[in-house]
C-alpha positions, -999 to +999 in steps of 0.1 A: -754-027+047-721-007+063-683-020+049-676-041+020-641-033+022-622-008+051-592-002+055-562+016+080-530+009+079-488+026+071-490+006+042-499+015+004-533-005-004-537-026-040-575-040-042-573-066-079-603-089-087-624-067-060-663-073-059-686-052-039-724-057-042-752-040-022-728-021+001-738+010+020-694+015+010-679-005-012-647+006+003-631+032+024-594+035+027-570+059+048-530+053+047-513+068+077-479+086+081-458+103+075-469+132+098-470+162+081-459+185+108-425+163+102-420+180+067-411+135+060-430+126+027-435+088+012-452+086-020-481+058-007-509+052-028-544+031-035-545+017-063-578-003-074-579-025-104-603-049-126-629-044-102-664-040-095-686-018-076-732-022-076-747-003-059-779-017-058-795-054-078-826-056-091-840-075-058-826-047-033-848-023-020-842+017-012-849+012+025-819-009+038-835-022+059-817-015+094-835-015+126-820+021+141-839+014+168-815-013+180-793+001+202-765-026+192-765-013+157-772+025+169-741+025+185-722+008+159-730+036+134-728+062+159-687+051+160-689+046+119-686+013+117-717+010+094-698+036+069-713+066+057-741+074+036-743+101+002-752+133+008-780+130-011-807+111+007-782+090+022-775+069-004-750+043-012-711+048-020-689+026-044-660+039-029-641+070-010-617+089-017-588+079+001-575+095+032-538+101+037-535+114+072-505+118+097-520+093+120-549+067+122-582+074+137-576+058+168-607+029+162-620+013+177-622+036+208-628+062+183-648+063+158-636+047+127-640+072+106-623+099+127-594+123+110-579+132+140-542+150+122-531+166+095-532+156+063-501+138+049-477+158+026-481+132-006-510+103-013-526+091-050-551+073-054-557+055-092-589+029-103-580+016-132-597-011-154-629-003-130-665-008-127-693+016-109-729-003-120-760+012-108-757+036-094-785+063-091-817+074-080-837+050-057-867+072-039-855+101-025-816+086-023-787+094-042-766+063-048-725+078-066-698+056-078-679+080-060-676+101-026-656+126-007-645+112+028-674+120+054-643+131+079-618+145+057-626+183+055-591+198+063-574+182+030-580+157-002-553+136-018-562+139-061-580+110-077-571+097-114-595+072-130-588+055-165-604+023-185-636+032-169-672+019-169-704+030-152-737+010-165-767+023-154-751+050-136-756+087-145-732+107-156-743+129-125-736+099-098-704+091-107-690+119-086-698+136-050-678+159-037-695+169-001-699+203+012-678+213+035-690+214+071-694+239+100-680+215+125-640+226+121-651+264+124-635+265+154-598+285+167-581+246+170-590+235+133-600+259+103-600+291+124-629+315+110-636+295+077-647+261+065-614+238+061-601+237+024-605+198+021-637+191-002-633+228-021-602+215-034-609+180-042-596+174-076-604+141-099-583+136-127-601+109-154-574+100-174-590+088-208-629+106-202-643+071-189-659+093-164-669+120-182-681+100-218-656+123-239-628+117-261-600+132-240-593+139-207-604+165-185-612+175-143-638+178-122-632+202-096-661+210-068-673+240-062-647+262-038-671+295-042-701+276-025-715+302+000-694+333-015-716+361+001-742+330+017-743+318+050-720+343+064-705+312+086-688+296+060-670+330+066-665+332+023-676+369+008-661+399-006-669+413+028-631+392+036-613+414+014-589+433+028-598+471+026-559+483+016-566+461-014-598+476-026-586+509-021-561+527-052-535+542-047-551+577-056-573+570-029-609+564-048-622+522-038-625+493-060-657+476-068-643+438-060-676+428-079-662+447-110-635+440-107-635+406-094-662+391-109-649+353-114-652+335-080-642+303-071-616+275-090-620+277-127-649+256-143-662+249-176 
C-alpha cells in the first residue's frame, strides 16, 4: 500500500532491474546537500534504468483495503510513512519526481515526506528503458506513472526520460503535475503568492516515447493556474506595478491587450 522504495541520502541514487507492483508510491527519492545558501554545487543525480512499474494487477481492487480507522495505520499515514497518493482521487503513483533538498526531512521525528530546507542548486533525474504499465482510471481514482512530489513546493528539478514504454497507460496518465498549495503562502516561505516549484516543473521527453511522437518534446505545468482566479494565490493583472501600466505620456496600458498570453509557453 505504501512505498515500493523509499530513499533519502546525501548520495546519488542508481536503481537498476527494479520491479514495483501495486504500490501506492513505487519510488520516492530525496537527495540532500550541499545547502544552496552556501552557494555550493554538486552534480548529484537519480538514475532509474531497466525497471518496471505496474500500477495495479488484474486482481487488484480500487479499494486498497487499508483500515484507516486503525490508529497505527492513521499515525503512519499522518507521518508520511505510507507515501502519498495522486491528486486525482488518491490513486497510485509509479514514481515521484526526485526531491533535491539542502537537508533531510528529519524522519522519523518529522514526517518522512517533509521538505524542510531550500532546494539544492543542481540535480538531475533520468529514467531510461523503464516500463510504466496499468496506470489509468480505477473507479474515481486516477493512477499516474510520474507525479511531482507532494511536499516539494519551493522547487522541482528537471526530469529526463528516454526509451520508456506505457502499456495500458493512457497518455493523460503518464505525467501529473501537482497544483501549488496555499500552505506555503506566508512571510517565512513564499511570502504573498504560491511557490514556484509545481508551476515551473519540467519533464524532458528525450525521444518522444512519453508523448507518442517521433521527436523529443517537453511537458510543462500550467504556471498561470489561478491567474485572476482565487486571489489567495496572488496571481493576476492586479499585481502588475502601476509604473509598468503607464506610458511615458501618462496614458494607461491595458494589460489584457498588451500581454494577453500568460504563463509558460505551451503548444
